[in-house]
C-alpha positions in Angstrom: 128.7 243.3 -29.3 125.4 240.6 -28.1 125.6 237.4 -28.8 123.3 236.3 -31.7 120.5 234.1 -30.9 120.8 230.7 -33.2 117.1 229.8 -32.4 115.5 232.9 -34.1 117.4 232.1 -37.3 116.9 229.5 -40.4 120.6 228.2 -40.5 122.3 225.3 -42.6 125.1 223.3 -41.9 128.0 222.6 -44.1 130.8 220.2 -42.9 133.9 221.4 -43.9 136.6 218.8 -42.6 136.7 215.5 -40.7 140.0 214.5 -39.2 141.0 211.2 -37.2 143.5 212.0 -34.8 145.2 209.6 -32.3 146.6 210.0 -28.7 149.6 207.8 -27.6 149.1 206.1 -24.2 150.7 203.3 -22.5 148.8 200.8 -24.2 148.7 202.0 -27.7 146.8 204.3 -29.4 143.5 206.0 -28.9 141.5 207.1 -31.8 138.9 209.9 -32.4 137.7 212.4 -34.6 137.4 215.8 -35.3 135.1 217.8 -37.4 135.2 221.5 -38.5 131.7 222.7 -39.3 130.1 226.3 -41.1 126.7 227.4 -40.5 124.8 230.2 -41.8 121.5 231.9 -43.3 122.9 232.3 -46.3 122.0 236.3 -45.9 124.4 237.5 -43.6 125.0 235.5 -40.0 127.6 232.9 -40.2 129.9 231.0 -38.1 132.3 228.4 -37.7 132.7 225.6 -35.0 134.9 222.7 -34.2 134.2 219.6 -32.3 135.9 216.6 -31.3 134.8 212.8 -30.3 135.1 209.2 -30.2 132.9 209.3 -33.0 132.0 210.9 -36.3 128.3 212.0 -35.4 129.3 213.0 -32.1 132.4 215.4 -33.3 130.0 216.8 -36.0 127.2 217.7 -33.7 129.6 219.1 -31.3 131.2 221.6 -34.2 127.3 222.8 -35.0 126.8 223.3 -31.4 129.9 225.6 -31.3 129.4 227.3 -34.6 125.9 228.4 -33.4 127.5 229.7 -30.2 130.1 232.0 -32.2 127.7 233.5 -34.7 128.4 236.8 -36.6 127.3 239.4 -39.3 129.1 239.7 -42.6 129.3 243.7 -43.3 128.2 243.3 -47.1 127.6 246.3 -50.2 124.8 244.2 -52.3 125.9 240.5 -52.9 129.7 241.4 -52.2 131.9 242.3 -49.3 132.5 246.0 -48.2 136.4 246.3 -48.9 139.5 244.7 -49.7 140.8 242.3 -46.2 143.3 240.0 -45.5 142.9 237.4 -42.5 145.4 235.8 -40.9 145.5 232.3 -38.4 148.7 230.9 -38.0 150.7 230.6 -41.3 147.7 230.8 -43.3 146.3 234.1 -45.0 143.4 234.7 -46.8 142.8 237.5 -49.2 139.3 238.6 -50.2 138.5 241.1 -52.9 135.1 242.6 -53.7 133.8 241.9 -57.2 131.0 243.0 -59.4 127.5 241.2 -59.6 127.7 238.1 -61.6 131.5 237.3 -61.0 130.5 234.5 -58.5 132.4 233.3 -55.1 135.8 232.6 -56.6 137.3 230.5 -53.6 138.0 226.9 -52.9 136.9 224.4 -50.4 135.8 225.5 -46.7 136.4 229.5 -47.9 134.0 228.8 -50.5 131.4 227.2 -48.0 132.2 229.7 -45.4 131.3 232.3 -48.2 128.3 231.2 -49.3 126.6 230.7 -46.0 127.4 234.2 -45.1 125.4 235.3 -48.3 128.7 236.6 -49.9 127.9 235.6 -53.8 130.7 237.6 -55.3 134.0 238.0 -53.9 137.8 237.1 -55.4 139.8 235.3 -52.9 143.1 233.7 -52.6 144.7 231.7 -50.1 148.7 231.8 -49.1 150.8 230.0 -46.8 149.2 227.2 -46.1 146.7 224.4 -47.3 145.6 223.5 -44.0 142.0 223.5 -44.6 141.1 224.5 -40.9 143.7 227.6 -40.8 142.3 228.5 -44.1 138.7 229.0 -42.5 139.7 230.4 -39.5 141.5 233.0 -41.7 139.0 233.8 -43.9 136.8 234.0 -40.6 139.2 236.4 -39.0 139.0 238.6 -42.2 135.0 238.5 -42.6 135.0 239.4 -38.5 137.2 242.5 -39.3 135.1 243.9 -42.3 133.8 247.4 -41.7 130.6 249.2 -42.7 131.0 252.7 -44.5 128.0 253.9 -41.9 130.7 253.1 -39.0 133.7 254.6 -41.0 131.7 257.9 -42.1 130.6 258.3 -38.5 133.9 257.5 -36.9 135.6 260.3 -39.2 132.5 262.6 -39.4 132.0 262.5 -42.8 129.0 261.3 -45.0 128.7 258.0 -46.5 129.2 259.2 -50.0 132.3 260.9 -49.0 133.6 257.7 -47.5 132.9 255.3 -50.9 133.9 258.3 -53.3 131.1 259.1 -54.7 130.4 262.9 -54.2 127.4 264.2 -56.1 126.9 267.5 -57.3 124.0 269.6 -55.1 121.0 269.9 -57.0 120.6 273.5 -55.7 123.4 274.4 -57.6 122.5 273.2 -61.1 119.2 274.6 -60.3 120.3 277.9 -59.8 122.6 277.7 -62.9 119.7 276.4 -65.2 117.4 279.7 -65.3 120.2 282.4 -65.9 121.2 280.6 -68.6 117.8 280.7 -70.6 117.8 284.9 -70.3 121.5 284.8 -71.8 120.1 283.2 -74.9 117.2 285.3 -75.3 119.2 288.5 -74.9 121.4 287.1 -77.8 119.0 286.4 -79.9 117.1 289.5 -79.6 120.6 291.6 -80.6 121.1 289.3 -83.6 117.1 290.2 -85.0 118.3 294.1 -84.3 120.9 293.9 -86.3 119.3 291.9 -89.5 116.8 294.4 -89.3 119.0 297.4 -89.5 121.2 295.8 -92.4 118.2 294.6 -94.8 117.3 298.3 -95.9 120.9 299.0 -96.6 121.0 296.1 -98.8 118.0 297.6 -100.7 
């Protein structure tokens, strides 16, 4: 898949997690900072980046640059995802299920920020296995990347999109063909009833 050019999009950034790390050397410990950042246009494009530096602002900038290089498009159906998916990363698992309009983004922490930046406003999620924010966000990212569009599945299976999503409508031609036949039948019944009534009237007198 071709790389998405970040310069052509109006991207927003969200700092998900900042951590101070230390490297033990002969003279003691050297401290530095790591940052996890998500960027997105709040429509369908989103990305996650990770940066490390001796100062927090520089670590955040590195993470933003990394996220802008790893953008991807989230397949959606309206304001929710196309189907249920489970994302895995390390010991973390994130279960994401489609939700009806108005449900809201039921997610916590960095997963919520990632989904909102990707334009997913109605979804149900559950985080399992770990509370590490980096693993949770990476698991959610992996799950979103594995989503598929109904059009792609229909093309692969040789079916229509309606058959894939389970919405098979009755053909209009068949309904139109049945309707004209019903009218003459009613007319014939009415004519027979009128004839019997006329025949029965003289006998009653």
